[in-house]
MOPAC internal coordinates of N, CA, C and O (Angstrom, degrees):
PM7 1SCF
backbone

  N    0.0000 0     0.00 0     0.00 0    0    0    0
  C    1.4543 1     0.00 0     0.00 0    1    0    0
  C    1.5212 1   109.23 1     0.00 0    2    1    0
  O    1.2310 1   121.60 1   -44.28 1    3    2    1
  N    1.3080 1   114.55 1   135.72 1    3    2    1
  C    1.4588 1   119.23 1  -179.51 1    5    3    2
  C    1.5302 1   109.98 1   -81.51 1    6    5    3
  O    1.2310 1   120.53 1   -23.57 1    7    6    5
  N    1.3242 1   116.58 1   156.43 1    7    6    5
  C    1.4723 1   119.64 1   177.37 1    9    7    6
  C    1.5300 1   112.50 1   -59.83 1   10    9    7
  O    1.2310 1   120.33 1   148.66 1   11   10    9
  N    1.3222 1   116.98 1   -31.34 1   11   10    9
  C    1.4634 1   120.26 1   179.63 1   13   11   10
  C    1.5304 1   110.96 1   -65.41 1   14   13   11
  O    1.2310 1   120.41 1   139.35 1   15   14   13
  N    1.3404 1   116.82 1   -40.65 1   15   14   13
  C    1.4716 1   120.24 1   179.31 1   17   15   14
  C    1.5257 1   110.89 1   -69.60 1   18   17   15
  O    1.2310 1   120.30 1   143.55 1   19   18   17
  N    1.3277 1   117.02 1   -36.45 1   19   18   17
  C    1.4639 1   120.66 1   177.64 1   21   19   18
  C    1.5210 1   109.76 1   -64.45 1   22   21   19
  O    1.2310 1   120.37 1   134.42 1   23   22   21
  N    1.3409 1   116.90 1   -45.58 1   23   22   21
  C    1.4630 1   120.69 1   178.96 1   25   23   22
  C    1.5345 1   110.76 1   -63.26 1   26   25   23
  O    1.2310 1   120.07 1   140.66 1   27   26   25
  N    1.3222 1   117.47 1   -39.34 1   27   26   25
  C    1.4635 1   120.93 1   178.05 1   29   27   26
  C    1.5261 1   111.04 1   -64.32 1   30   29   27
  O    1.2310 1   120.03 1   140.75 1   31   30   29
  N    1.3328 1   117.55 1   -39.25 1   31   30   29
  C    1.4645 1   120.97 1   178.90 1   33   31   30
  C    1.5270 1   110.99 1   -67.02 1   34   33   31
  O    1.2310 1   120.45 1   138.26 1   35   34   33
  N    1.3200 1   116.74 1   -41.74 1   35   34   33
  C    1.4691 1   120.12 1   179.14 1   37   35   34
  C    1.5254 1   110.12 1   -65.80 1   38   37   35
  O    1.2310 1   120.31 1   136.79 1   39   38   37
  N    1.3273 1   117.02 1   -43.21 1   39   38   37
  C    1.4625 1   120.67 1   178.55 1   41   39   38
  C    1.5222 1   111.04 1   -62.59 1   42   41   39
  O    1.2310 1   120.33 1   137.16 1   43   42   41
  N    1.3228 1   116.98 1   -42.84 1   43   42   41
  C    1.4559 1   120.40 1   178.60 1   45   43   42
  C    1.5211 1   111.20 1   -63.30 1   46   45   43
  O    1.2310 1   120.45 1   141.70 1   47   46   45
  N    1.3298 1   116.75 1   -38.30 1   47   46   45
  C    1.4615 1   120.57 1   179.03 1   49   47   46
  C    1.5243 1   111.26 1   -67.32 1   50   49   47
  O    1.2310 1   119.95 1   135.96 1   51   50   49
  N    1.3310 1   117.70 1   -44.04 1   51   50   49
  C    1.4572 1   120.96 1  -176.43 1   53   51   50
  C    1.5182 1   112.79 1   -76.23 1   54   53   51
  O    1.2310 1   120.06 1   138.79 1   55   54   53
  N    1.3133 1   117.50 1   -41.21 1   55   54   53
  C    1.4568 1   120.86 1  -175.59 1   57   55   54
  C    1.5165 1   110.82 1   -85.90 1   58   57   55
  O    1.2310 1   120.21 1   137.36 1   59   58   57
  N    1.3144 1   117.21 1   -42.64 1   59   58   57
  C    1.4589 1   120.36 1   179.94 1   61   59   58
  C    1.5099 1   112.01 1    73.22 1   62   61   59
  O    1.2310 1   120.97 1    37.27 1   63   62   61
  N    1.3338 1   115.75 1  -142.73 1   63   62   61
  C    1.4564 1   120.74 1  -176.06 1   65   63   62
  C    1.5206 1   113.30 1   -82.34 1   66   65   63
  O    1.2310 1   119.93 1   153.40 1   67   66   65
  N    1.3167 1   117.73 1   -26.60 1   67   66   65
  C    1.4579 1   120.28 1  -173.68 1   69   67   66
  C    1.5243 1   110.36 1  -128.27 1   70   69   67
  O    1.2310 1   119.80 1   -73.88 1   71   70   69
  N    1.3195 1   117.99 1   106.12 1   71   70   69
  C    1.4581 1   120.15 1   179.52 1   73   71   70
  C    1.5214 1   113.03 1   -64.27 1   74   73   71
  O    1.2310 1   120.28 1   158.67 1   75   74   73
  N    1.3309 1   117.08 1   -21.33 1   75   74   73
  C    1.4681 1   119.44 1   178.56 1   77   75   74
  C    1.5249 1   111.18 1   -65.52 1   78   77   75
  O    1.2310 1   120.32 1   144.12 1   79   78   77
  N    1.3351 1   117.00 1   -35.88 1   79   78   77
  C    1.4677 1   119.25 1   178.17 1   81   79   78
  C    1.5211 1   111.24 1   -70.05 1   82   81   79
  O    1.2310 1   120.27 1   143.71 1   83   82   81
  N    1.3294 1   117.10 1   -36.29 1   83   82   81
  C    1.4632 1   119.78 1   175.98 1   85   83   82
  C    1.5283 1   110.37 1   -64.70 1   86   85   83
  O    1.2310 1   120.55 1   139.56 1   87   86   85
  N    1.3209 1   116.55 1   -40.44 1   87   86   85
  C    1.4611 1   120.51 1   176.86 1   89   87   86
  C    1.5244 1   111.06 1   -64.01 1   90   89   87
  O    1.2310 1   120.31 1   137.57 1   91   90   89
  N    1.3196 1   117.01 1   -42.43 1   91   90   89
  C    1.4666 1   120.73 1   178.94 1   93   91   90
  C    1.5229 1   111.30 1   -63.30 1   94   93   91
  O    1.2310 1   120.07 1   141.39 1   95   94   93
  N    1.3341 1   117.48 1   -38.61 1   95   94   93
  C    1.4659 1   120.15 1   177.88 1   97   95   94
  C    1.5197 1   110.69 1   -65.26 1   98   97   95
  O    1.2310 1   120.12 1   138.20 1   99   98   97
  N    1.3299 1   117.37 1   -41.80 1   99   98   97
  C    1.4680 1   120.47 1   178.38 1  101   99   98
  C    1.5260 1   110.98 1   -64.75 1  102  101   99
  O    1.2310 1   120.36 1   140.16 1  103  102  101
  N    1.3248 1   116.92 1   -39.84 1  103  102  101
  C    1.4675 1   120.82 1   177.35 1  105  103  102
  C    1.5217 1   110.49 1   -64.51 1  106  105  103
  O    1.2310 1   120.07 1   137.47 1  107  106  105
  N    1.3261 1   117.47 1   -42.53 1  107  106  105
  C    1.4700 1   120.77 1   179.81 1  109  107  106
  C    1.5181 1   111.11 1   -62.12 1  110  109  107
  O    1.2310 1   120.32 1   137.07 1  111  110  109
  N    1.3224 1   117.00 1   -42.93 1  111  110  109
  C    1.4680 1   119.97 1   178.90 1  113  111  110
  C    1.5210 1   110.66 1   -64.88 1  114  113  111
  O    1.2310 1   120.56 1   135.78 1  115  114  113
  N    1.3317 1   116.54 1   -44.22 1  115  114  113
  C    1.4657 1   120.11 1   179.55 1  117  115  114
  C    1.5124 1   112.96 1   -63.79 1  118  117  115
  O    1.2310 1   120.63 1   134.62 1  119  118  117
  N    1.3454 1   116.41 1   -45.38 1  119  118  117
  C    1.4659 1   119.40 1   178.82 1  121  119  118
  C    1.5225 1   111.97 1   -64.62 1  122  121  119
  O    1.2310 1   120.51 1   141.87 1  123  122  121
  N    1.3219 1   116.62 1   -38.13 1  123  122  121
  C    1.4579 1   119.88 1   177.75 1  125  123  122
  C    1.5267 1   110.64 1   -62.86 1  126  125  123
  O    1.2310 1   120.44 1   138.73 1  127  126  125
  N    1.3149 1   116.77 1   -41.27 1  127  126  125
  C    1.4676 1   120.25 1   178.31 1  129  127  126
  C    1.5237 1   111.20 1   -63.48 1  130  129  127
  O    1.2310 1   120.28 1   138.84 1  131  130  129
  N    1.3260 1   117.07 1   -41.16 1  131  130  129
  C    1.4659 1   120.58 1   179.93 1  133  131  130
  C    1.5245 1   110.65 1   -66.25 1  134  133  131
  O    1.2310 1   120.58 1   134.39 1  135  134  133
  N    1.3240 1   116.50 1   -45.61 1  135  134  133
  C    1.4646 1   120.03 1  -178.98 1  137  135  134
  C    1.5304 1   110.51 1   -63.91 1  138  137  135
  O    1.2310 1   120.04 1   138.92 1  139  138  137
  N    1.3203 1   117.53 1   -41.08 1  139  138  137
  C    1.4691 1   120.72 1   177.99 1  141  139  138
  C    1.5219 1   111.38 1   -66.40 1  142  141  139
  O    1.2310 1   120.34 1   142.95 1  143  142  141
  N    1.3328 1   116.95 1   -37.05 1  143  142  141
  C    1.4644 1   119.98 1   178.64 1  145  143  142
  C    1.5259 1   111.14 1   -65.47 1  146  145  143
  O    1.2310 1   120.24 1   151.88 1  147  146  145
  N    1.3206 1   117.15 1   -28.12 1  147  146  145
  C    1.4591 1   120.70 1   176.59 1  149  147  146
  C    1.5244 1   112.10 1   -78.22 1  150  149  147
  O    1.2310 1   120.42 1   174.97 1  151  150  149
  N    1.3293 1   116.81 1    -5.03 1  151  150  149
  C    1.4548 1   121.12 1   178.14 1  153  151  150
  C    1.5173 1   113.80 1    85.87 1  154  153  151
  O    1.2310 1   120.41 1  -164.80 1  155  154  153
  N    1.3173 1   116.83 1    15.20 1  155  154  153
  C    1.4605 1   121.02 1  -179.28 1  157  155  154
  C    1.5203 1   110.54 1  -100.72 1  158  157  155
  O    1.2310 1   120.97 1   -17.68 1  159  158  157
  N    1.3085 1   115.75 1   162.32 1  159  158  157
  C    1.4570 1   121.24 1   176.99 1  161  159  158
  C    1.5238 1   109.26 1   -79.05 1  162  161  159
  O    1.2310 1   120.40 1   -47.76 1  163  162  161
  N    1.3338 1   116.83 1   132.24 1  163  162  161
  C    1.4641 1   120.55 1  -175.72 1  165  163  162
  C    1.5251 1   112.47 1  -119.62 1  166  165  163
  O    1.2310 1   119.54 1  -161.36 1  167  166  165
  N    1.3328 1   118.49 1    18.64 1  167  166  165
  C    1.4664 1   120.76 1  -177.05 1  169  167  166
  C    1.5152 1   111.73 1   -63.39 1  170  169  167
  O    1.2310 1   119.67 1   153.10 1  171  170  169
  N    1.3098 1   118.23 1   -26.90 1  171  170  169
  C    1.4535 1   123.68 1  -175.20 1  173  171  170
  C    1.5258 1   112.96 1   -84.21 1  174  173  171
  O    1.2310 1   120.10 1   165.26 1  175  174  173
  N    1.3163 1   117.41 1   -14.74 1  175  174  173
  C    1.4623 1   120.98 1  -170.93 1  177  175  174
  C    1.5298 1   113.09 1   -71.90 1  178  177  175
  O    1.2310 1   119.77 1   136.49 1  179  178  177
  N    1.3198 1   118.05 1   -43.51 1  179  178  177
  C    1.4684 1   120.60 1  -177.71 1  181  179  178
  C    1.5352 1   112.37 1   -62.12 1  182  181  179
  O    1.2310 1   118.60 1   135.55 1  183  182  181
  N    1.3442 1   120.28 1   -44.45 1  183  182  181
  C    1.4664 1   118.45 1   176.81 1  185  183  182
  C    1.5275 1   113.32 1   -63.90 1  186  185  183
  O    1.2310 1   120.09 1   144.71 1  187  186  185
  N    1.3222 1   117.42 1   -35.29 1  187  186  185
  C    1.4655 1   120.21 1   178.70 1  189  187  186
  C    1.5200 1   110.30 1   -65.73 1  190  189  187
  O    1.2310 1   120.32 1   134.78 1  191  190  189
  N    1.3262 1   116.99 1   -45.22 1  191  190  189
  C    1.4681 1   120.39 1   178.71 1  193  191  190
  C    1.5258 1   110.40 1   -66.03 1  194  193  191
  O    1.2310 1   119.84 1   142.29 1  195  194  193
  N    1.3311 1   117.91 1   -37.71 1  195  194  193
  C    1.4633 1   120.55 1   178.95 1  197  195  194
  C    1.5304 1   111.12 1   -63.78 1  198  197  195
  O    1.2310 1   120.05 1   137.58 1  199  198  197
  N    1.3209 1   117.50 1   -42.42 1  199  198  197
  C    1.4655 1   120.29 1   177.39 1  201  199  198
  C    1.5241 1   111.41 1   -66.05 1  202  201  199
  O    1.2310 1   120.39 1   139.75 1  203  202  201
  N    1.3232 1   116.86 1   -40.25 1  203  202  201
  C    1.4581 1   120.35 1   177.93 1  205  203  202
  C    1.5281 1   110.75 1   -64.55 1  206  205  203
  O    1.2310 1   120.06 1   139.90 1  207  206  205
  N    1.3265 1   117.49 1   -40.10 1  207  206  205
  C    1.4596 1   121.28 1   178.63 1  209  207  206
  C    1.5232 1   110.90 1   -66.41 1  210  209  207
  O    1.2310 1   120.39 1   140.76 1  211  210  209
  N    1.3147 1   116.86 1   -39.24 1  211  210  209
  C    1.4602 1   120.46 1   177.07 1  213  211  210
  C    1.5197 1   110.85 1   -62.14 1  214  213  211
  O    1.2310 1   120.41 1   134.52 1  215  214  213
  N    1.3210 1   116.81 1   -45.48 1  215  214  213
  C    1.4578 1   120.94 1   177.77 1  217  215  214
  C    1.5237 1   110.34 1   -61.23 1  218  217  215
  O    1.2310 1   120.53 1   136.76 1  219  218  217
  N    1.3487 1   116.59 1   -43.24 1  219  218  217
  C    1.4605 1   121.80 1  -177.59 1  221  219  218
  C    1.5272 1   111.02 1   -63.06 1  222  221  219
  O    1.2310 1   120.15 1   135.78 1  223  222  221
  N    1.3237 1   117.31 1   -44.22 1  223  222  221
  C    1.4578 1   119.65 1  -177.99 1  225  223  222
  C    1.5299 1   111.64 1   -73.11 1  226  225  223
  O    1.2310 1   119.91 1   142.35 1  227  226  225
  N    1.3238 1   117.78 1   -37.65 1  227  226  225
  C    1.4591 1   119.79 1   178.17 1  229  227  226
  C    1.5185 1   111.54 1   -69.00 1  230  229  227
  O    1.2310 1   120.41 1   144.94 1  231  230  229
  N    1.3084 1   116.83 1   -35.06 1  231  230  229
  C    1.4567 1   120.51 1   176.79 1  233  231  230
  C    1.5221 1   110.35 1   -64.09 1  234  233  231
  O    1.2310 1   120.31 1   143.09 1  235  234  233
  N    1.3275 1   117.01 1   -36.91 1  235  234  233
  C    1.4547 1   120.84 1   178.44 1  237  235  234
  C    1.5144 1   112.55 1   -73.63 1  238  237  235
  O    1.2310 1   119.79 1   154.26 1  239  238  237
  N    1.3241 1   118.01 1   -25.74 1  239  238  237
  C    1.4630 1   121.68 1  -177.30 1  241  239  238
  C    1.5195 1   112.50 1   -88.92 1  242  241  239
  O    1.2310 1   120.13 1   160.43 1  243  242  241
  N    1.3131 1   117.35 1   -19.57 1  243  242  241
  C    1.4638 1   121.10 1  -176.96 1  245  243  242
  C    1.5252 1   109.83 1   -74.57 1  246  245  243
  O    1.2310 1   119.54 1   -50.04 1  247  246  245
  N    1.3175 1   118.48 1   129.96 1  247  246  245
  C    1.4656 1   119.58 1   177.47 1  249  247  246
  C    1.5276 1   110.54 1   -70.10 1  250  249  247
  O    1.2310 1   121.10 1   -34.85 1  251  250  249
  N    1.2994 1   115.49 1   145.15 1  251  250  249
  C    1.4625 1   118.87 1   179.08 1  253  251  250
  C    1.5279 1   109.69 1   -75.42 1  254  253  251
  O    1.2310 1   120.50 1   -15.84 1  255  254  253
  N    1.3091 1   116.65 1   164.16 1  255  254  253
  C    1.4683 1   121.45 1  -178.22 1  257  255  254
  C    1.5264 1   110.69 1   -65.25 1  258  257  255
  O    1.2310 1   120.18 1   145.77 1  259  258  257
  N    1.3269 1   117.26 1   -34.23 1  259  258  257
  C    1.4620 1   119.37 1  -178.33 1  261  259  258
  C    1.5253 1   111.28 1   -71.59 1  262  261  259
  O    1.2310 1   119.55 1   141.71 1  263  262  261
  N    1.3267 1   118.46 1   -38.29 1  263  262  261
  C    1.4591 1   119.42 1   179.47 1  265  263  262
  C    1.5358 1   110.80 1   -72.61 1  266  265  263
  O    1.2310 1   120.01 1   149.56 1  267  266  265
  N    1.3314 1   117.59 1   -30.44 1  267  266  265
  C    1.4677 1   120.30 1   178.12 1  269  267  266
  C    1.5285 1   110.00 1   -69.12 1  270  269  267
  O    1.2310 1   119.97 1   142.45 1  271  270  269
  N    1.3231 1   117.67 1   -37.55 1  271  270  269
  C    1.4606 1   119.64 1  -179.17 1  273  271  270
  C    1.5232 1   110.77 1   -73.44 1  274  273  271
  O    1.2310 1   119.32 1   150.61 1  275  274  273
  N    1.3252 1   118.91 1   -29.39 1  275  274  273
  C    1.4633 1   121.80 1   178.27 1  277  275  274
  C    1.5078 1   111.70 1   -69.64 1  278  277  275
  O    1.2310 1   120.26 1   143.54 1  279  278  277
  N    1.3476 1   117.11 1   -36.46 1  279  278  277
  C    1.4556 1   119.73 1  -178.08 1  281  279  278
  C    1.5256 1   112.02 1   -76.14 1  282  281  279
  O    1.2310 1   119.97 1   153.70 1  283  282  281
  N    1.3293 1   117.67 1   -26.30 1  283  282  281
  C    1.4510 1   119.45 1  -177.96 1  285  283  282
  C    1.5248 1   112.62 1   -84.50 1  286  285  283
  O    1.2310 1   119.85 1   165.68 1  287  286  285
  N    1.3222 1   117.89 1   -14.32 1  287  286  285
  C    1.4713 1   121.29 1  -179.87 1  289  287  286
  C    1.4958 1   112.71 1   -80.54 1  290  289  287
  O    1.2310 1   120.10 1   180.00 1  291  290  289

């Protein structure tokens, strides 16, 4: 196996179908580390980022009103 195929397999495993969710997970981990380093409680941060990521991905998956009207005509 070439290094390129190994890197592609690892990227596919980590990112999966939606790179936005992988980015949101990395942001959540980073923000949690920063908040904890400041000495604050960060238990609430992961659910907030998860809800924001869900909204972000669903907003991207929802068809716009103009594209829905074009397909029905």
